[in-house]
N, C-alpha and C positions, 0 to 999 in steps of 0.2 A: 725328618723334623728340625726345625731350626732352633738352635740354641737360645738366641736372642728372645724369641717368642715365648720359650718355656720359662726361662728366668724371670721375664718380665710378668707372665701370669702368676709365678710364684710370688714375687714381690707383691702384686695387687691383692692376691688371696690373703697373703700374710697380714698387709696392712688392713685390710677389710675386716679380717677375723679379730684383730686387736680392737678396731674401733667398735664393732659390734659387741664384743664383750665388756667393753669400757661403759657403752650405753646400757647395757643389760645390768650391770653391777650398781650403776648409778640412778636407775629409774625404779619405780615402785609398782610395777604390774606383773610381778611373778606369779600371784596368787590373787584371784579375784572372787568375791562372796557377793552374789546378787540376791537381794531379798525383795520378792514381789508379792507382798502380802496383801490380799483383798481386803477392800473396805478399810484401809488404813489411811486415817485422815490426819495424822500428825505431820508436823512440818520437819521433822528430822528424817533425814535419809538413813536407811538402815543398812544399805550396802557398804561394802568396804573392799579395798585393794591394798595389797602389801608388796613390799620388796624386801631386799636384804636388811636394811637398816631401819625402815620405818613402816607403820601401819596406819593407813588413811581411812578413816570412819566417816562417812558422809562426805559433805563439801569442804567443811572447814576443820575438822578434828584430826590431828595428826600426833602420832605418839612415836618415840625413838624405842627400838628394840634395844634392851640393855642386856646384851649376852654376857659382857664380861664384869659387869659392875653389880648383878643381880645378888640379892642375898640368898644363897642357896639354902640356908638353914629354914627359911620360911616357905620353901617350896616343897611340893609332893615329889615322889619318885619319878612320876610321868613327867612333871614340869621339869625337873633336873635332866632328864633324858632328852627332853626336845631342845633345852637349853645347849646341852652338849652337841647335839647334831647341828644346831644353828651356828654354833661357835666354829665348828669344823668347816661349814660351808662358806662363811665371811672370812676364813683364813685361805682356803684353798683357791677359790675363784679370783681374789686379788693378786695371790701369789702366781696363778697361772698368767695373769695380765702382765705382771713384772717379767716373767720369764719369756713372754712374746716379744717384749722390747729386745732382750738380748739375742733372741732367735732371728729377729728380723736384721739386725746389726751383722750378726754372724753369716746370715744368708746373703747379705750385700756383699760382704768381704770375699766369701767364697765364689759367689758369681763373677765378680771382678778378677779373681785369680784364676778362674776357670780350671780349678782343681777338682778332679773327680772325688777324691779322698774327703776333702772339705764340704763339698756340695753333699755328699752322701751323709757326713756328720751332721750337716745342717738339716737335711731331711728327718735324720733318726731324732734330733733335738725337737723339732716341731711335733713330731709323733709322740714324743714324750711329754710335751707341754699339754698336748690334746688329752693325755690321760689325767692330768690334773683337774682339767675343765670337765671332762666326762664324770670323774669321781664326784666333783662339787655339784654337778647338776643331779646326779644319781642320789646323792645324799640329801640334796634339797626336796627330791621326790619323796624319799622316806620320811623326811621331816614333815612334809605336808600331809602325808598319809596319817603318820601318828597324831599330828594335830587335829585333823578331821575327826579321827577316831574318838579323841577325848572332847572334842565338841558335840559328837553325836552321843557321847555318854551323858553329858551335863544337860544338853538341850532337849525338851520332850519331843517325842517323835511326831506328833502333829504339827509341830512348828517347823520341822525340817522338810515339810512338804513345799513350802514356799521358798526355800532357800536353793539356789543354783551356784555350785562351786566349779571354778575351772582355772587353769593355768592361763596366764596372760601373755601379751606380746613380748615382755622383757624376757620371759622364761623361753619363748619360741626363739628369739635372736641369740640367745645363749646357746642353744642347740645349733643354730645356723653358724655360730662363731666356731663352735667345735668341729663342724663338718668342714669348714674352711681351713681350719688348722691342719686337719688331717690331708686335705687336698694340697696344701702348701708343701707339707712334708714329701708327699708323692711326687709333686711337681720337681722338687729339688733333687730327689733321687732320679727322675727321669733325665734332668739336665745333666747329673752326673753320668749317667749312662750314655747320653748323646755326647758329651765331652770325651769319653772313654773310646766310643766307636770312632768318633772323628780322629782320635789320636792313633787309632789303629789303622784307620784308612790313610792318614797322611804318612804313616810309617811305612805302609805297603806301597804307596805311590813313589816315595822316596827310593824304596828298595828296587823297584821296578825300573826307575829311570837309571840306576846306578847298573 
């Protein structure tokens, strides 16, 4: 297997994982609530979609999620717990994005140096970054589940019949970004192995010629 192909693939997947995570963090289709109420004649759209920072209700209404400025004393225990989970998510995922920037730079330097140790370190670093992304996504799933449980507690059961909830495309590309982070780490480790084997081969050839 060619070293150049492996490092180019690792560079591409690393850059793509960063781009996808940035798009996921900045868009508002993590969670979608579709309301299809029969015989509804009102002009207001009851459906909504939300991201990490905003909740969009209908076509024109948008509100910011105030995770860090909310007055905790006026909230219930469940609401405080939800707010705490949301704070963790909006810290971990952007932090993972920042780590990916340094990882890509570290991987570029390692690939130019063709050092097996540096390449292995870069691969481990990307796998470490992927853990932050995975944790952020997993906590968001837990946050969504608890929010839905609270919603079901408040809303009458007969009204829930017309409500369809699902994760959106922003959530999906965050998962894809995580997968690409793992792939980047494994490709860098493979590049380290290729470099190591090539070094052993070159040493063997030189010894044979002597």
